[in-house]
N, C-alpha and C positions, 0 to 999 in steps of 0.2 A: 461549135462552141462560140459563145459571144465573148467579148473582151473581158468581162468580169469573171467568167468561168476560167479563161486562160490565166488571168492574174491570180485568182484564187488557187489554181493548180500550181503556179510558179512559186508562190509564197509558202505553200504547204510542203512542197518537195525540196526546198532549199533553205538552209538555216539562215543565210544572209543574202538578201536580194536588194539590188540597187537599180531603180529605174532612173535613167540618166540620159543626157544628151551626149552622144558619142559612145566611146568604149573606155574601159579603165586605162588602156594604154594610150588612147587618143581622145581625151575628153573634148567636147566641142562647146563647152561653156565653162566659165570660171567657177560657178557654183558646183557643177558636177566634178570638176577637177579638185575642188576643195574637199568634197566628201570622199573621193578616192584617196586623197592624201591622208585624211583623217583615219580612214579604215586601215590603211597601210601603217600609219603611226601606231595604231592599236594592235598591230601584229596580224591583221586579217589580210592575207595575200590572195586567198582564193575565195571568191564570192560570185554568185550568179548575177549577171547584169543584163539589162535590157536597154538597147539603144532606141529610145522613143522616136528619134528622128527617122528611123527606118520602119517604124510600125505606128502609123497614124491612129489606128483604132485603139492601140494600147496607150498612146499618148493622151488621148481624150479619156479613155476608160479608167486610167489610173487616177486621174483627178476626181472622177466620180466615185471610184471604189473607196478611196480614203477620205473623200470630202475635203481634199487639200488641193488648192489651186496651182501649186507650183511643182516644178521638177528641178532637181532630183528628189526622190523619195526613197527612204531606206526602211526595209522590213527586216526584223530579226525574229526568228522562230515564229513566223506567221503574223507578227504584230507590227503595225505601222509605228515607226519611231519618230520620224520627222524629216524635215528638209535641211538644207545647208545651215541656216541660222541656228536652228535647234540643235543640230548635231555639233556645231562648233561650240555652243555653250555647254552641252553635255560632255564634250571632250575636255574642255577647260576645267570643269569641276570634277572630272573623274567618273561621272555616271556612265558614260559610254563604254569606257574600258571595263567596268564591272559587268555591264550588260553583255558585252562581247566575250568575256572570259567564262561565262556560265557554261 
């Protein structure tokens, strides 16, 4: 399987997927930490995460898969939602909470 197949499989099998630097308990960048905090503030304690620092093929592949140049990247129900800035804005205006409560 190539990286796109792996990513496609991960986002299909898990409701909430976060591609990040580090892990939810030990984020290794401020943007990843921000998204983890936002998810937890929305009541999402359990989600599938991928540490792209440990998986270089996924790190590059996820940027191509979503046509989005930065990490973290959040997927909900198989759909790309956004990175840290977009998620922060969606959280502030209540859109993210609605999306995650479905």
